[in-house]
C-alpha positions as CSV (number, residue, x, y, z in Angstrom):
1,M,-3.4,-39.0,-60.3
2,T,-2.0,-38.4,-56.8
3,V,1.7,-38.6,-56.6
4,R,3.2,-39.8,-53.3
5,D,6.6,-40.1,-51.7
6,R,8.2,-43.3,-50.5
7,H,6.1,-43.3,-47.3
8,G,2.8,-42.8,-49.0
9,L,2.6,-39.0,-48.2
10,E,0.9,-36.9,-50.9
11,L,3.0,-34.5,-53.0
12,T,0.7,-31.8,-54.2
13,G,1.5,-30.3,-57.5
14,A,4.0,-32.9,-58.6
15,S,4.1,-35.0,-61.7
16,E,5.5,-38.6,-61.4
17,V,8.8,-37.3,-62.8
18,A,9.0,-34.4,-60.4
19,G,8.0,-36.5,-57.5
20,G,10.8,-38.9,-58.2
21,L,13.3,-36.1,-58.5
22,Y,12.1,-34.7,-55.2
23,C,12.4,-38.1,-53.4
24,D,16.0,-38.4,-54.6
25,A,16.7,-34.8,-53.4
26,V,15.2,-35.6,-50.0
27,K,17.3,-38.8,-49.8
28,A,20.4,-36.7,-50.4
29,Y,19.3,-34.1,-47.8
30,H,19.0,-36.9,-45.2
31,C,22.7,-37.7,-45.7
32,Y,23.8,-34.0,-46.2
33,A,25.4,-35.4,-49.3
34,G,24.8,-35.5,-53.0
35,E,23.4,-32.8,-55.3
36,P,19.8,-32.0,-54.3
37,F,19.6,-28.6,-55.9
38,P,19.8,-29.7,-59.5
39,M,17.1,-32.3,-58.8
40,L,14.9,-29.7,-57.1
41,R,15.4,-27.2,-60.0
42,A,14.4,-29.9,-62.5
43,A,11.4,-30.9,-60.4
44,L,10.2,-27.3,-60.2
45,A,10.8,-26.7,-63.9
46,D,8.6,-29.7,-64.6
47,S,6.0,-28.9,-61.9
48,P,6.1,-25.2,-60.8
49,G,3.3,-25.8,-58.4
50,F,5.0,-28.5,-56.4
51,V,4.6,-27.4,-52.8
52,M,7.1,-29.6,-51.1
53,A,9.9,-28.9,-53.6
54,H,9.6,-25.2,-52.8
55,V,9.6,-26.1,-49.1
56,L,12.8,-28.2,-49.3
57,V,14.6,-25.4,-51.1
58,A,13.6,-23.1,-48.3
59,Y,14.8,-25.5,-45.6
60,M,18.2,-25.8,-47.3
61,T,18.8,-22.1,-47.9
62,L,17.3,-20.0,-45.2
63,V,19.7,-20.8,-42.4
64,G,23.4,-20.6,-42.2
65,T,24.1,-19.3,-45.6
66,D,25.3,-16.1,-47.3
67,P,22.7,-13.5,-48.4
68,R,22.7,-14.6,-52.0
69,I,21.7,-18.2,-51.2
70,R,19.3,-17.0,-48.5
71,S,17.5,-15.0,-51.3
72,M,16.7,-18.4,-52.9
73,G,15.0,-19.5,-49.7
74,L,13.0,-16.3,-49.4
75,A,11.7,-16.8,-53.0
76,A,10.9,-20.4,-52.3
77,V,8.8,-19.4,-49.2
78,S,6.9,-16.8,-51.3
79,S,6.2,-19.4,-54.0
80,A,5.0,-22.1,-51.5
81,A,2.8,-19.6,-49.7
82,N,0.8,-19.0,-52.9
83,L,0.0,-22.7,-53.4
84,T,-2.6,-24.9,-51.8
85,G,-1.6,-28.3,-50.5
86,T,-2.6,-30.8,-47.9
87,S,-2.7,-30.0,-44.2
88,R,0.7,-31.7,-43.7
89,E,2.1,-29.5,-46.5
90,A,0.5,-26.4,-45.0
91,G,2.4,-27.2,-41.8
92,H,5.6,-27.2,-43.7
93,V,4.8,-23.9,-45.4
94,A,3.9,-22.4,-42.0
95,A,7.3,-23.7,-40.6
96,V,9.4,-22.2,-43.4
97,T,7.4,-18.9,-43.1
98,A,8.4,-18.8,-39.4
99,I,12.0,-19.6,-40.2
100,K,12.0,-16.7,-42.7
101,A,11.0,-14.4,-39.9
102,G,13.7,-15.8,-37.6
103,A,11.1,-17.4,-35.3
104,F,12.9,-20.7,-34.9
105,S,11.0,-21.8,-31.8
106,D,7.7,-21.3,-33.6
107,A,8.9,-23.3,-36.5
108,A,10.0,-26.1,-34.1
109,R,6.6,-26.3,-32.5
110,I,4.8,-26.3,-35.9
111,L,7.0,-29.2,-37.1
112,E,6.5,-31.0,-33.8
113,D,2.8,-31.2,-34.6
114,V,3.4,-32.2,-38.2
115,S,5.6,-35.1,-36.9
116,I,3.1,-36.2,-34.3
117,A,0.4,-36.5,-37.0
118,W,2.7,-37.9,-39.7
119,P,5.6,-39.8,-38.0
120,H,6.8,-41.0,-41.4
121,D,7.5,-37.5,-42.5
122,V,11.3,-37.7,-42.2
123,L,11.7,-34.1,-43.6
124,A,9.6,-32.7,-40.8
125,L,11.6,-34.6,-38.2
126,Q,14.9,-33.5,-39.7
127,A,13.9,-29.9,-40.2
128,G,12.4,-29.9,-36.7
129,Q,15.6,-31.2,-35.2
130,Q,17.5,-28.5,-36.9
131,M,15.3,-25.9,-35.2
132,D,15.9,-27.6,-31.9
133,F,19.6,-27.3,-32.6
134,L,19.3,-23.6,-33.4
135,T,17.4,-23.0,-30.2
136,G,19.5,-25.3,-28.0
137,D,16.5,-27.5,-27.0
138,A,18.3,-30.7,-26.1
139,R,15.3,-32.5,-24.9
140,M,13.4,-32.0,-28.1
141,L,16.5,-32.9,-30.1
142,R,15.9,-36.4,-28.7
143,D,12.2,-36.5,-28.0
144,R,10.7,-35.4,-31.3
145,I,12.5,-38.4,-32.8
146,S,11.7,-40.7,-29.9
147,R,8.0,-40.1,-30.5
148,A,8.2,-41.3,-34.0
149,L,10.2,-44.5,-33.3
150,P,7.2,-46.8,-32.8
151,A,6.2,-46.1,-36.5
152,W,9.6,-47.2,-37.7
153,S,11.3,-50.6,-38.2
154,D,14.3,-52.2,-39.9
155,G,14.0,-52.4,-43.6
156,M,11.9,-49.3,-44.1
157,P,13.1,-46.6,-46.5
158,D,15.1,-43.9,-44.7
159,H,15.4,-45.8,-41.5
160,H,19.0,-44.8,-41.4
161,A,18.0,-41.2,-41.3
162,I,15.8,-41.7,-38.2
163,L,18.6,-43.6,-36.4
164,G,21.0,-40.8,-37.2
165,L,18.7,-38.1,-35.9
166,H,17.9,-40.1,-32.8
167,A,21.6,-40.7,-32.2
168,F,22.3,-37.0,-32.1
169,G,19.4,-36.3,-29.8
170,L,20.5,-39.1,-27.5
171,E,24.1,-37.7,-27.4
172,E,23.0,-34.2,-26.5
173,T,21.0,-35.5,-23.6
174,G,23.9,-37.7,-22.3
175,H,22.7,-41.1,-23.4
176,Y,26.1,-41.9,-24.9
177,A,26.0,-45.6,-25.2
178,R,22.6,-45.6,-26.9
179,A,23.6,-42.7,-29.1
180,E,26.8,-44.5,-30.3
181,A,24.9,-47.7,-31.0
182,A,22.2,-45.8,-33.0
183,G,24.7,-43.8,-35.0
184,R,26.9,-46.8,-35.8
185,R,23.8,-48.7,-37.0
186,A,22.8,-45.8,-39.2
187,I,26.2,-45.8,-40.8
188,E,26.0,-49.6,-41.4
189,L,22.7,-48.9,-43.3
190,E,23.9,-45.8,-45.1
191,P,27.6,-45.1,-45.0
192,R,27.1,-41.6,-46.5
193,N,24.9,-40.4,-43.6
194,G,27.0,-37.4,-42.5
195,W,24.6,-36.6,-39.6
196,A,25.0,-40.1,-38.1
197,Q,28.8,-39.9,-38.6
198,H,28.8,-36.6,-36.7
199,A,26.6,-38.0,-33.9
200,V,29.1,-40.7,-33.1
201,A,31.9,-38.1,-33.3
202,H,30.0,-36.1,-30.7
203,V,29.9,-39.1,-28.4
204,L,33.6,-39.7,-28.7
205,E,34.3,-36.0,-28.2
206,M,32.2,-35.8,-25.0
207,Q,33.8,-38.9,-23.6
208,D,37.3,-37.7,-24.5
209,R,37.9,-40.8,-26.6
210,R,40.3,-39.0,-28.9
211,V,42.3,-41.9,-30.4
212,E,39.0,-43.7,-31.2
213,G,37.7,-40.4,-32.7
214,V,40.6,-40.2,-35.1
215,A,40.0,-43.8,-36.1
216,W,36.2,-43.3,-36.5
217,M,36.6,-40.4,-38.8
218,G,39.5,-41.9,-40.8
219,N,38.0,-45.4,-41.4
220,N,35.3,-44.2,-43.7
221,A,36.3,-40.7,-44.8
222,P,35.5,-41.4,-48.5
223,D,31.9,-42.0,-47.5
224,W,31.2,-38.9,-45.4
225,T,33.3,-36.6,-47.6
226,R,32.1,-37.5,-51.1
227,E,29.8,-34.7,-52.4
228,S,29.0,-33.8,-48.8
229,F,27.8,-30.3,-47.8
230,F,28.3,-31.3,-44.2
231,A,31.9,-32.5,-44.6
232,I,33.5,-29.3,-43.2
233,H,31.8,-29.8,-39.8
234,N,32.9,-33.4,-39.7
235,W,36.5,-32.4,-40.6
236,W,36.2,-30.0,-37.7
237,H,35.4,-32.9,-35.4
238,L,38.5,-34.7,-36.6
239,A,40.5,-31.6,-35.9
240,L,39.1,-31.5,-32.3
241,F,40.3,-35.0,-31.8
242,H,43.8,-34.1,-32.9
243,L,43.7,-31.0,-30.8
244,G,42.8,-33.1,-27.8
245,L,45.9,-35.3,-28.6
246,D,48.0,-32.1,-28.7
247,D,48.7,-32.6,-32.4
248,V,48.6,-29.0,-33.4
249,E,50.4,-29.6,-36.7
250,A,47.5,-32.0,-37.8
251,V,45.0,-29.4,-36.7
252,L,46.6,-26.7,-38.9
253,E,46.8,-29.0,-41.8
254,L,43.1,-29.7,-41.6
255,Y,42.3,-26.0,-41.2
256,D,44.4,-25.1,-44.3
257,G,42.9,-28.0,-46.2
258,P,39.3,-29.2,-46.0
259,I,38.1,-27.0,-43.2
260,Y,38.9,-23.5,-44.5
261,G,41.4,-23.9,-47.4
262,E,38.8,-22.6,-49.8
263,G,37.6,-19.8,-47.5
264,S,33.9,-20.6,-47.5
265,T,31.4,-17.7,-46.8
266,M,28.7,-20.1,-45.5
267,A,28.0,-19.2,-41.9
268,F,28.1,-22.8,-40.6
269,D,31.5,-23.3,-42.2
270,M,32.8,-20.0,-40.8
271,V,31.6,-20.9,-37.3
272,D,33.8,-24.0,-37.4
273,A,36.8,-22.1,-38.7
274,A,36.5,-19.4,-36.0
275,A,35.9,-21.9,-33.2
276,L,38.9,-23.9,-34.2
277,L,41.3,-20.9,-34.4
278,W,40.0,-19.6,-31.1
279,R,40.8,-22.9,-29.4
280,L,44.3,-22.6,-30.8
281,K,44.6,-19.1,-29.6
282,L,43.6,-20.2,-26.1
283,R,46.6,-22.6,-26.3
284,G,48.9,-19.8,-27.3
285,V,49.4,-21.1,-30.9
286,D,50.3,-18.4,-33.4
287,V,48.1,-19.0,-36.5
288,G,49.6,-16.2,-38.6
289,D,47.3,-14.5,-41.1
290,R,44.5,-17.1,-40.9
291,W,42.5,-14.8,-38.6
292,G,42.6,-12.0,-41.2
293,R,41.2,-14.0,-44.0
294,L,38.4,-15.2,-41.9
295,A,37.6,-11.8,-40.5
296,D,37.5,-10.4,-44.1
297,N,34.8,-12.9,-45.0
298,Y,32.8,-12.1,-41.8
299,A,32.9,-8.4,-42.9
300,G,30.7,-9.4,-45.9
301,L,28.0,-11.0,-43.9
302,P,25.0,-9.4,-42.2
303,L,25.1,-9.7,-38.4
304,G,22.5,-9.4,-35.7
305,Q,20.3,-12.1,-37.1
306,Y,21.4,-15.1,-35.1
307,A,23.3,-14.7,-31.9
308,F,25.3,-17.9,-32.2
309,D,26.8,-16.6,-35.5
310,D,27.5,-13.2,-34.0
311,V,29.6,-14.7,-31.3
312,H,31.8,-16.5,-33.8
313,A,32.1,-13.3,-35.9
314,M,33.5,-11.6,-32.8
315,L,36.0,-14.5,-32.3
316,A,37.3,-13.8,-35.8
317,L,37.5,-10.0,-35.4
318,V,39.2,-10.2,-32.0
319,G,41.6,-12.8,-33.3
320,A,42.4,-10.6,-36.2
321,G,42.8,-7.5,-34.1
322,R,40.0,-5.6,-35.8
323,D,39.0,-3.4,-32.9
324,V,36.9,-0.9,-34.8
325,E,34.8,-3.7,-36.4
326,A,34.5,-5.5,-33.0
327,D,33.1,-2.3,-31.5
328,A,30.6,-2.1,-34.4
329,I,29.4,-5.7,-33.5
330,V,28.8,-4.7,-29.9
331,A,26.9,-1.6,-30.9
332,K,24.9,-3.6,-33.4
333,L,24.0,-6.3,-30.8
334,Q,23.1,-3.7,-28.2
335,A,20.6,-2.3,-30.7
336,V,19.3,-5.8,-31.5
337,A,18.9,-6.6,-27.8
338,A,16.8,-3.5,-27.3
339,G,14.3,-4.8,-29.8
340,A,11.6,-7.4,-29.9
341,G,11.4,-11.0,-31.1
342,E,13.2,-14.3,-30.4
343,N,16.6,-13.2,-31.6
344,A,16.5,-10.0,-29.6
345,R,15.7,-11.9,-26.4
346,I,18.5,-14.4,-27.0
347,T,20.9,-11.7,-27.9
348,R,20.0,-9.8,-24.8
349,E,20.3,-12.8,-22.5
350,V,23.2,-14.7,-24.0
351,G,24.7,-13.4,-27.3
352,L,25.6,-9.9,-26.2
353,P,27.2,-10.9,-22.9
354,V,29.3,-13.5,-24.6
355,V,30.3,-11.1,-27.4
356,E,31.3,-8.6,-24.7
357,A,33.3,-11.2,-22.9
358,I,35.2,-12.2,-26.0
359,Q,36.0,-8.6,-26.8
360,A,37.2,-8.1,-23.2
361,F,39.4,-11.2,-23.3
362,G,41.0,-9.9,-26.5
363,Q,41.7,-6.6,-24.8
364,G,43.3,-8.2,-21.8
365,R,40.4,-7.3,-19.5
366,H,40.2,-10.8,-18.1
367,P,38.1,-10.0,-15.0
368,R,35.5,-8.5,-17.2
369,A,35.5,-11.5,-19.5
370,I,35.1,-13.7,-16.4
371,E,32.2,-11.7,-15.1
372,R,30.3,-11.8,-18.4
373,L,30.9,-15.5,-19.0
374,R,30.0,-16.6,-15.5
375,A,26.7,-14.7,-15.8
376,V,25.6,-16.7,-18.8
377,R,27.4,-20.0,-19.0
378,N,24.5,-22.0,-17.4
379,R,21.9,-20.7,-19.9
380,A,24.1,-20.5,-23.0
381,A,22.2,-23.4,-24.6
382,Q,19.5,-20.8,-25.5
383,F,21.5,-19.5,-28.4
384,G,21.9,-22.9,-30.0
385,G,24.7,-25.2,-31.1
386,S,25.8,-28.4,-29.5
387,H,27.6,-29.1,-26.2
388,A,30.8,-29.4,-28.1
389,Q,30.4,-26.1,-29.8
390,R,29.3,-24.2,-26.7
391,D,32.4,-25.6,-24.9
392,I,34.2,-22.5,-26.3
393,I,32.5,-20.6,-23.4
394,D,34.0,-22.7,-20.7
395,L,37.4,-22.9,-22.4
396,T,37.6,-19.1,-22.6
397,L,36.4,-18.8,-19.0
398,I,39.2,-21.2,-17.8
399,A,41.8,-19.3,-19.8
400,A,40.6,-15.9,-18.5
401,A,40.7,-17.2,-14.9
402,G,44.3,-18.3,-15.4
403,L,45.4,-15.0,-17.1
404,A,43.6,-13.0,-14.4
405,G,45.5,-14.8,-11.7
406,E,42.3,-16.2,-10.2
407,T,43.9,-19.5,-9.5
408,A,41.2,-20.8,-7.2
409,L,38.5,-20.2,-9.8
410,E,40.7,-21.8,-12.5
411,R,41.3,-24.8,-10.3
412,A,37.6,-25.2,-9.5
413,L,36.7,-25.0,-13.2
414,L,39.2,-27.6,-14.2
415,A,38.0,-29.9,-11.4
416,E,34.4,-29.4,-12.6
417,R,35.5,-30.3,-16.1
418,A,37.3,-33.4,-15.1
419,A,34.4,-34.6,-13.0
420,A,32.0,-34.1,-15.9
421,L,33.7,-36.7,-18.0
422,P,31.7,-40.0,-17.9
423,L,33.2,-43.3,-17.0
424,V,33.7,-45.3,-20.2
């Protein structure tokens, strides 16, 4: 008997029970909420040869995690590679194999082809968009979802996930009204869709609609926080709204509570913590020993694997005054940049210059920080993240210009920033 998912796609190696568990895990993954791992463990205990269950474990554990969890993803890739599935499933196995090697662009292209052939494969669309995010490919964030839209309609299972994915792609390409409408509709269909919640938050951030942002995040907080493994990033968005309203006390309360109160060692969570503290530093806010705790956690993570994470590690070390460890990051990235592969190129072209700029800023060498940041700011999308996350580059450049006494440059950058805000 052939077991299929909710869209009729074959699930090789799955029993009916395992297939049901997997479908529930995928549903949780679409929302970034719930407990998919216990379901996947049960599915694989029942059906060890279940290709897509191994694949989903890999997608969830290979990127943005600590070494212990990443090891689960490495094992899942090895298991999947030894199994035979459909051509669609083979595409997924090839994609996670590429992710394992750090070849995010290759994985993105593989998943692009999977989605073209099977537009109802929501996992391929979601994982593919994650690769676009990691490589800063704004057009594909939007267009890989746009291509699938003709195959979707209201009432279909997982339609909320498609809308949420499309909302984020639309936002990152400046289609703010359409993005907000798609994101809000996704939340109407599934209030726990953390990605759609975050897509609307991005729209409100980019349009400087801070009061509305606080309201958006506060009106349904129980939905996007419950059992969510994406909640910290959404709390970070709420903190940015408060920061834009000059409510530093609220920002620190959020940092000490849901954002970094528990001191996560997950790379995605640490990025949010570092970026928030750095924004406070640029405002001259004394954050006490918060930097030290974050820097301690970064010391336990391997660096030089993803330039975007490396930059945020440098923020933490500079903020904590860890000069020796900061020097070690620069040396590490210089070695990485001299190598081959996608991350080496991105480190060479973006990551290393930004890391050097952050270090120079911390040392008071503001002209050097300006020189390095101006050299890369227009191509910084290559190292991934969103427009809101990469804003740390412009904010640091503006601060460096002011501290260096380059008032004309500071004035020009502030004018540029003001003019970029859309009319709403």
